[in-house]
VOSE-959648 format. One record per atom (N, C-alpha, C, CB): residue number from 0; x, y, z; atom name. Coordinates in Angstrom, 3 decimals, always signed. Each point is the difference from the previous one (the first is absolute). Last residue first. Glycine has a CB too. Example, Ala and Ser with C-alpha at 12.3 -4.5 7.8 and 13.67 -1.06 7.14 Angstrom:
1_+12.850_-2.250_+7.080_N
1_+0.820_+1.190_+0.060_CA
1_-0.770_+1.090_+0.730_C
1_+1.184_-0.628_-2.145_CB
0_-0.894_-5.092_+2.075_N
0_-0.890_+1.190_+0.000_CA
0_+0.900_+1.200_+0.000_C
0_-1.892_-1.173_+1.246_CB
This chain:
112_-25.913_-3.366_-4.378_N
112_-0.309_-1.392_+0.341_CA
112_-0.743_-0.687_-1.086_C
112_-0.047_+0.611_+2.347_CB
111_+3.839_+3.761_-1.523_N
111_-1.255_-0.468_-0.590_CA
111_-0.226_-1.446_+0.389_C
111_+0.239_+1.600_-1.931_CB
110_+3.666_+0.787_+3.116_N
110_-1.092_+0.696_+0.661_CA
110_-1.349_-0.403_-0.572_C
110_+1.535_+1.900_+0.452_CB
109_+4.215_-2.810_-0.365_N
109_-1.277_-0.679_-0.232_CA
109_-1.083_+0.732_+0.772_C
109_+1.150_-2.234_-0.347_CB
108_+3.276_+4.808_-1.521_N
108_-0.470_-0.840_+1.109_CA
108_-1.333_-0.643_-0.371_C
108_+1.189_+1.476_+1.676_CB
107_+2.427_-0.290_-5.471_N
107_-1.044_+0.633_+0.789_CA
107_-0.415_-0.916_+1.136_C
107_-0.795_+1.270_-2.013_CB
106_+4.184_-1.811_-1.678_N
106_+0.264_-0.137_+1.432_CA
106_-1.005_+0.760_+0.858_C
106_+2.402_-0.278_-0.546_CB
105_-2.305_+0.277_-4.300_N
105_+0.140_-1.424_+0.333_CA
105_+0.167_-0.228_+1.488_C
105_+1.013_-0.369_-2.223_CB
104_-1.127_+4.794_+0.513_N
104_-1.329_-0.622_-0.135_CA
104_+0.046_-1.477_+0.370_C
104_-0.576_+1.640_-1.807_CB
103_+4.640_+0.783_+1.662_N
103_-0.826_+0.426_+1.131_CA
103_-1.380_-0.643_-0.049_C
103_+1.245_+2.166_+0.067_CB
102_+1.627_-2.969_-3.683_N
102_+0.572_-0.584_+1.211_CA
102_-0.853_+0.347_+1.220_C
102_+2.300_+0.142_-1.016_CB
101_-3.439_+1.888_-3.044_N
101_-0.330_-1.435_-0.024_CA
101_+0.527_-0.688_+1.261_C
101_+0.065_+0.010_-2.528_CB
100_+1.068_+4.525_+1.842_N
100_-1.423_-0.148_+0.336_CA
100_-0.406_-1.466_+0.049_C
100_-0.467_+2.213_-1.066_CB
99_+4.841_-1.266_-0.340_N
99_-0.160_+0.352_+1.413_CA
99_-1.455_-0.166_+0.436_C
99_+1.925_+1.613_-0.183_CB
98_-0.882_-2.188_-4.380_N
98_+0.534_-1.107_+0.807_CA
98_-0.206_+0.261_+1.489_C
98_+1.705_-0.469_-1.783_CB
97_-2.894_+3.915_-1.185_N
97_-0.920_-1.135_-0.164_CA
97_+0.467_-1.189_+0.835_C
97_-0.577_+0.785_-2.326_CB
96_+3.390_+2.920_+2.106_N
96_-1.173_+0.308_+0.831_CA
96_-1.018_-1.135_-0.088_C
96_+0.369_+2.477_-0.351_CB
95_+3.392_-2.713_-2.416_N
95_+0.349_-0.277_+1.399_CA
95_-1.157_+0.303_+0.935_C
95_+2.378_+0.509_-0.520_CB
94_-2.977_+0.505_-4.044_N
94_+0.149_-1.445_+0.175_CA
94_+0.324_-0.357_+1.455_C
94_+0.773_-0.177_-2.383_CB
93_-0.951_+4.761_+1.158_N
93_-1.330_-0.603_-0.041_CA
93_+0.062_-1.506_+0.237_C
93_-0.733_+1.795_-1.577_CB
92_+4.772_+0.533_+1.139_N
92_-0.662_+0.376_+1.254_CA
92_-1.369_-0.662_+0.066_C
92_+1.235_+2.209_+0.056_CB
91_+1.158_-2.684_-4.020_N
91_+0.665_-0.767_+1.061_CA
91_-0.654_+0.280_+1.355_C
91_+2.165_+0.063_-1.301_CB
90_-3.648_+2.449_-2.501_N
90_-0.414_-1.402_-0.055_CA
90_+0.602_-0.819_+1.139_C
90_-0.207_+0.210_-2.475_CB
89_-0.795_+5.095_+3.023_N
89_+0.979_-0.863_-0.669_CA
89_-0.396_-1.476_+0.120_C
89_+1.801_+1.698_+0.476_CB
88_-5.467_+2.103_-0.580_N
88_+0.773_-0.671_+1.044_CA
88_+1.005_-0.889_-0.721_C
88_-1.933_+0.051_+1.711_CB
87_-0.220_+4.518_-3.926_N
87_-0.006_-1.458_+0.126_CA
87_+0.837_-0.465_+1.190_C
87_-0.316_-0.178_-2.475_CB
86_-2.410_+4.918_+2.044_N
86_+1.329_-0.566_-0.288_CA
86_-0.024_-1.499_+0.298_C
86_+1.141_+2.213_+0.547_CB
85_-4.783_+1.063_+0.190_N
85_-0.087_-0.933_-1.116_CA
85_+1.339_-0.631_-0.359_C
85_-1.897_+1.331_-0.840_CB
84_+0.506_+1.833_+4.531_N
84_+0.603_+0.559_-1.220_CA
84_-0.129_-0.906_-1.215_C
84_+1.582_+1.194_+1.455_CB
83_-3.504_-2.166_+3.017_N
83_-0.012_+1.459_-0.084_CA
83_+0.477_+0.534_-1.344_C
83_+0.376_+0.039_+2.431_CB
82_-0.465_-4.777_-1.420_N
82_-1.355_+0.530_+0.136_CA
82_-0.042_+1.513_-0.224_C
82_-0.517_-1.851_+1.604_CB
81_+4.725_-0.279_-1.579_N
81_-0.785_-0.467_-1.159_CA
81_-1.411_+0.579_+0.040_C
81_+1.348_-2.130_-0.071_CB
80_+1.438_+2.914_+3.775_N
80_+0.451_+0.786_-1.155_CA
80_-0.804_-0.380_-1.245_C
80_+2.320_+0.164_+0.994_CB
79_-3.022_-2.709_+2.868_N
79_-0.552_+1.342_+0.169_CA
79_+0.353_+0.872_-1.198_C
79_+0.167_-0.229_+2.499_CB
78_+1.764_-3.965_-2.366_N
78_-1.429_-0.141_-0.249_CA
78_-0.685_+1.363_+0.125_C
78_+0.056_-2.382_+0.858_CB
77_+4.491_+2.108_+0.198_N
77_-0.167_-0.246_-1.439_CA
77_-1.487_-0.079_-0.359_C
77_+2.210_-1.229_-0.057_CB
76_-0.882_+1.575_+4.595_N
76_+0.009_+1.292_-0.693_CA
76_-0.137_-0.176_-1.511_C
76_+1.425_+0.940_+1.833_CB
75_-1.002_-4.657_+1.239_N
75_-1.363_+0.526_-0.164_CA
75_-0.012_+1.310_-0.786_C
75_-0.639_-1.097_+2.155_CB
74_+4.442_-1.760_-0.583_N
74_-0.263_+0.237_-1.418_CA
74_-1.419_+0.498_-0.256_C
74_+1.662_-1.766_-0.532_CB
73_+0.068_+0.661_+4.934_N
73_+1.050_+0.824_-0.601_CA
73_-0.272_+0.328_-1.459_C
73_+1.602_-1.025_+1.575_CB
72_-4.529_-1.889_+0.868_N
72_-0.058_+1.354_+0.562_CA
72_+1.005_+0.933_-0.679_C
72_-0.740_-0.975_+2.190_CB
71_+0.807_-3.596_-3.373_N
71_-1.225_+0.641_-0.474_CA
71_-0.097_+1.434_+0.511_C
71_-1.134_-2.237_-0.067_CB
70_+4.702_-0.319_+1.642_N
70_+0.167_+0.301_-1.425_CA
70_-1.245_+0.693_-0.549_C
70_+1.535_-1.985_-0.250_CB
69_-1.678_+0.398_+4.689_N
69_+0.889_+1.162_-0.114_CA
69_+0.157_+0.415_-1.468_C
69_+1.230_-0.730_+2.088_CB
68_-3.604_-3.206_-1.142_N
68_-0.764_+1.177_+0.439_CA
68_+0.821_+1.277_-0.180_C
68_-1.249_-1.430_+1.658_CB
67_+3.441_-2.621_-2.528_N
67_-1.033_+0.241_-1.013_CA
67_-0.821_+1.240_+0.355_C
67_-0.103_-2.473_-0.491_CB
66_+3.275_+0.974_+3.610_N
66_+0.671_+0.582_-1.170_CA
66_-1.013_+0.317_-1.102_C
66_+2.098_-1.281_+0.566_CB
65_-3.649_-0.978_+3.243_N
65_+0.344_+1.387_+0.340_CA
65_+0.671_+0.694_-1.182_C
65_+0.255_-0.651_+2.417_CB
64_-1.160_-3.922_-2.841_N
64_-1.249_+0.766_+0.003_CA
64_+0.261_+1.472_+0.304_C
64_-1.244_-2.054_+0.721_CB
63_+4.882_-0.897_-0.466_N
63_-0.437_+0.157_-1.395_CA
63_-1.280_+0.821_-0.076_C
63_+1.064_-2.196_-0.583_CB
62_+0.526_+1.066_+4.860_N
62_+0.899_+0.962_-0.635_CA
62_-0.405_+0.260_-1.454_C
62_+1.853_-0.766_+1.517_CB
61_-4.092_-2.585_+0.894_N
61_-0.384_+1.317_+0.510_CA
61_+0.849_+1.092_-0.653_C
61_-0.701_-1.040_+2.192_CB
60_+1.841_-3.402_-3.187_N
60_-1.318_+0.319_-0.551_CA
60_-0.435_+1.402_+0.415_C
60_-0.607_-2.439_+0.043_CB
59_+4.572_+0.746_+1.815_N
59_+0.181_+0.278_-1.434_CA
59_-1.319_+0.423_-0.627_C
59_+1.884_-1.661_-0.106_CB
58_-2.036_+0.224_+4.543_N
58_+0.655_+1.310_-0.088_CA
58_+0.247_+0.392_-1.452_C
58_+1.081_-0.401_+2.227_CB
57_-2.784_-3.880_-1.401_N
57_-1.010_+1.008_+0.308_CA
57_+0.597_+1.402_-0.084_C
57_-1.192_-1.645_+1.481_CB
56_+4.100_-1.991_-1.984_N
56_-0.895_+0.105_-1.156_CA
56_-1.069_+1.059_+0.225_C
56_+0.411_-2.409_-0.516_CB
55_+2.440_+1.464_+4.118_N
55_+0.755_+0.600_-1.099_CA
55_-0.894_+0.203_-1.221_C
55_+2.103_-1.082_+0.855_CB
54_-3.828_-1.309_+2.757_N
54_+0.016_+1.438_+0.285_CA
54_+0.758_+0.739_-1.094_C
54_-0.120_-0.457_+2.475_CB
53_+0.121_-4.152_-2.711_N
53_-1.379_+0.459_-0.193_CA
53_-0.069_+1.509_+0.207_C
53_-0.903_-2.238_+0.766_CB
52_+5.020_+0.101_+0.101_N
52_-0.291_+0.071_-1.438_CA
52_-1.422_+0.479_-0.276_C
52_+1.634_-1.843_-0.368_CB
51_+1.422_+3.283_+4.658_N
51_-0.930_-1.067_-0.352_CA
51_-0.432_+0.159_-1.460_C
51_-0.804_-0.148_+2.404_CB
50_+5.527_+1.919_-0.627_N
50_-1.361_+0.482_-0.140_CA
50_-0.882_-1.144_-0.478_C
50_+0.813_+2.343_-0.497_CB
49_+3.478_-3.634_+3.299_N
49_-0.316_+0.542_-1.324_CA
49_-1.453_+0.456_-0.001_C
49_+1.709_-1.515_-1.125_CB
48_+2.678_-0.158_+4.621_N
48_-1.372_+0.449_-0.122_CA
48_-0.186_+0.632_-1.370_C
48_-0.179_+0.362_+2.499_CB
47_+3.794_-4.393_-1.623_N
47_-0.211_+1.420_+0.275_CA
47_-1.480_+0.324_-0.098_C
47_+2.292_+0.556_-0.877_CB
46_-0.606_-5.038_+0.576_N
46_+1.283_+0.682_+0.139_CA
46_-0.156_+1.468_+0.397_C
46_+0.929_-1.565_-1.692_CB
45_-4.630_-1.402_+1.093_N
45_+0.990_-0.983_+0.414_CA
45_+1.367_+0.614_+0.216_C
45_-1.272_-1.710_-1.236_CB
44_-2.702_+4.183_+0.138_N
44_+0.179_-0.953_-1.103_CA
44_+1.021_-1.088_+0.314_C
44_-0.600_+1.823_-1.564_CB
43_-3.129_+1.657_+4.208_N
43_+1.357_-0.551_+0.096_CA
43_+0.142_-1.032_-1.109_C
43_+0.137_+0.390_+2.535_CB
42_-3.482_+4.068_-2.625_N
42_+0.086_-1.420_+0.349_CA
42_+1.473_-0.393_+0.023_C
42_-2.280_-0.500_-1.035_CB
41_-1.045_+5.430_+1.244_N
41_+1.180_-0.812_-0.305_CA
41_-0.159_-1.455_+0.417_C
41_+1.371_+2.040_+0.260_CB
40_-4.411_+1.828_+0.509_N
40_+0.276_+0.014_-1.433_CA
40_+1.084_-0.989_-0.425_C
40_-0.683_+2.368_+0.009_CB
39_-0.786_-1.440_+4.586_N
39_-1.067_-0.696_-0.714_CA
39_+0.234_-0.058_-1.516_C
39_-1.557_+0.733_+1.799_CB
38_+4.414_+1.733_+1.333_N
38_+0.250_-1.446_-0.049_CA
38_-1.054_-0.783_-0.782_C
38_+1.130_+0.242_+2.179_CB
37_+0.625_+4.796_-1.690_N
37_-1.146_-0.603_-0.685_CA
37_+0.149_-1.511_-0.098_C
37_-0.312_+2.110_-1.301_CB
36_+3.513_+0.652_+3.667_N
36_-1.095_+0.958_-0.117_CA
36_-1.271_-0.614_-0.584_C
36_+1.704_+1.777_-0.269_CB
35_+2.346_-4.310_+0.613_N
35_-0.482_+0.337_+1.350_CA
35_-1.228_+0.905_-0.065_C
35_+2.343_-0.218_+0.879_CB
34_-0.180_-0.746_-4.899_N
34_-0.684_-1.199_+0.491_CA
34_-0.555_+0.261_+1.396_C
34_+1.518_-1.481_-1.379_CB
33_+1.103_+4.823_-0.600_N
33_-1.280_-0.096_-0.709_CA
33_-0.803_-1.234_+0.423_C
33_+1.042_+1.199_-1.929_CB
32_+3.381_-0.495_+3.714_N
32_-0.991_+0.940_+0.525_CA
32_-1.346_-0.145_-0.691_C
32_+1.844_+1.568_+0.543_CB
31_+1.281_-5.923_-0.495_N
31_+0.157_+1.396_-0.427_CA
31_-1.148_+0.864_+0.517_C
31_+1.222_-0.776_-2.053_CB
30_+0.058_-3.582_+4.929_N
30_-0.565_+0.348_-1.310_CA
30_+0.286_+1.453_-0.365_C
30_-1.795_-1.702_+0.355_CB
29_+4.266_-2.114_+2.730_N
29_-0.337_+1.418_+0.077_CA
29_-0.535_+0.417_-1.375_C
29_+1.787_+0.456_+1.802_CB
28_-1.831_-5.493_+0.829_N
28_+0.560_+0.855_-1.050_CA
28_-0.412_+1.442_+0.262_C
28_-0.062_-1.902_-1.675_CB
27_-0.815_-3.224_+3.345_N
27_+0.717_+1.029_+0.745_CA
27_+0.747_+0.849_-1.022_C
27_+0.239_-1.476_+2.091_CB
26_-4.869_-1.852_-2.167_N
26_+1.224_+0.464_-0.653_CA
26_+0.643_+1.040_+0.900_C
26_-0.935_-0.452_-2.326_CB
25_-3.097_-3.802_+2.583_N
25_+0.661_+1.195_+0.538_CA
25_+1.278_+0.281_-0.768_C
25_-0.970_-0.452_+2.270_CB
24_-3.944_-2.017_-3.556_N
24_+1.443_-0.204_+0.051_CA
24_+0.614_+1.296_+0.509_C
24_-0.027_-1.705_-1.918_CB
23_-5.211_-0.798_+2.078_N
23_+0.886_+1.153_-0.108_CA
23_+1.455_-0.414_+0.135_C
23_-1.803_+1.454_+0.921_CB
22_-2.100_-4.325_-0.408_N
22_-0.028_+0.478_-1.388_CA
22_+0.968_+1.171_-0.232_C
22_-2.389_-0.747_-0.142_CB
21_+1.548_-1.316_+4.471_N
21_+0.822_-0.860_-0.849_CA
21_+0.011_+0.428_-1.472_C
21_-0.499_-1.848_+1.574_CB
20_+0.003_+4.897_+2.957_N
20_-0.867_-0.521_-1.045_CA
20_+0.866_-0.834_-0.943_C
20_-1.605_+1.993_+0.174_CB
19_+1.904_+1.574_+4.038_N
19_+0.250_-1.431_-0.003_CA
19_-0.982_-0.641_-0.976_C
19_+0.842_+0.031_+2.415_CB
18_+1.278_+5.110_-2.523_N
18_-1.165_-0.815_+0.336_CA
18_+0.409_-1.467_-0.054_C
18_-1.605_+1.753_-0.916_CB
17_+4.224_+3.509_+1.344_N
17_-0.095_-1.419_-0.366_CA
17_-1.264_-0.682_+0.501_C
17_+2.454_-0.053_+0.026_CB
16_-0.641_+4.891_-1.074_N
16_-1.143_-0.413_+0.822_CA
16_-0.260_-1.477_-0.282_C
16_-1.023_+2.353_-0.019_CB
15_+4.175_+0.558_-2.425_N
15_+0.323_+0.136_+1.428_CA
15_-1.194_-0.261_+0.906_C
15_+1.735_+1.644_-0.631_CB
14_-3.377_-1.723_-3.873_N
14_+1.321_+0.611_+0.101_CA
14_+0.229_+0.283_+1.478_C
14_-0.111_+1.035_-2.357_CB
13_-3.391_-4.422_-0.932_N
13_+0.331_+0.814_+1.168_CA
13_+1.407_+0.565_-0.139_C
13_-1.530_-1.392_+1.435_CB
12_-0.585_-0.677_-5.196_N
12_-1.110_-0.087_+0.942_CA
12_+0.269_+0.850_+1.232_C
12_-0.516_-2.306_-0.826_CB
11_+2.086_+1.851_-4.695_N
11_+0.405_+0.408_+1.337_CA
11_-1.235_+0.003_+0.896_C
11_+1.922_+1.402_-0.917_CB
10_-1.345_-4.627_-3.504_N
10_-0.505_+1.283_+0.487_CA
10_+0.478_+0.271_+1.421_C
10_-2.009_-0.243_-1.477_CB
9_+2.662_-3.780_-1.337_N
9_+1.104_+0.932_+0.184_CA
9_-0.436_+1.369_+0.488_C
9_+1.180_-1.219_-1.764_CB
8_-3.668_-3.162_+0.745_N
8_-0.132_+1.194_-0.838_CA
8_+1.190_+0.945_+0.081_C
8_-2.426_-0.202_+0.299_CB
7_+2.256_-3.998_+2.255_N
7_-0.306_-0.260_-1.413_CA
7_+0.016_+1.253_-0.874_C
7_-1.362_-1.909_+0.764_CB
6_+2.286_+2.095_+4.052_N
6_+0.841_-1.048_-0.585_CA
6_-0.238_-0.166_-1.506_C
6_-0.019_-1.159_+2.214_CB
5_-0.634_+5.777_+0.454_N
5_-0.813_-1.193_-0.223_CA
5_+0.829_-0.987_-0.809_C
5_-2.173_+1.335_+0.076_CB
4_+4.656_+2.135_+3.147_N
4_-0.663_-0.051_-1.292_CA
4_-0.835_-1.273_-0.072_C
4_+1.867_+1.331_-1.091_CB
3_+0.750_+2.169_+4.911_N
3_-0.615_-1.288_-0.297_CA
3_-0.757_+0.104_-1.313_C
3_-0.187_-0.552_+2.460_CB
2_+4.543_+3.170_+0.210_N
2_-1.132_+0.097_-0.917_CA
2_-0.543_-1.401_-0.207_C
2_+0.955_+2.061_-1.159_CB
1_+2.623_+0.957_+4.459_N
1_-0.654_-1.288_-0.172_CA
1_-1.253_+0.201_-0.841_C
1_+0.908_-0.846_+2.215_CB
0_+3.968_+3.612_-1.909_N
0_-1.436_+0.094_+0.129_CA
0_-0.579_-1.392_-0.239_C
0_-0.016_+2.442_-0.756_CB
């Protein structure tokens, strides 16, 4: 497969659609299926295609936010139980819920001016 990458960034620009551009380098390699399916997520590091570090960090951030939301949803019953019966929320659960809420609050979208 003919893949063209940007000379400086290593980003995939074309796959089997060569362009005449001095900023592009042609590679004759067969990329893995995940690279073929999502070329915009990968860069060439000189030896192989790797997940772009910026995208990797964004995926980690999104994963952490999803985990925080999931944890809050999974432990909401402790809060309901406290309201209905007065039973205490375990300290470890309360501490983790506080961390999850703080993480989510720190990552709110900008909507105020």
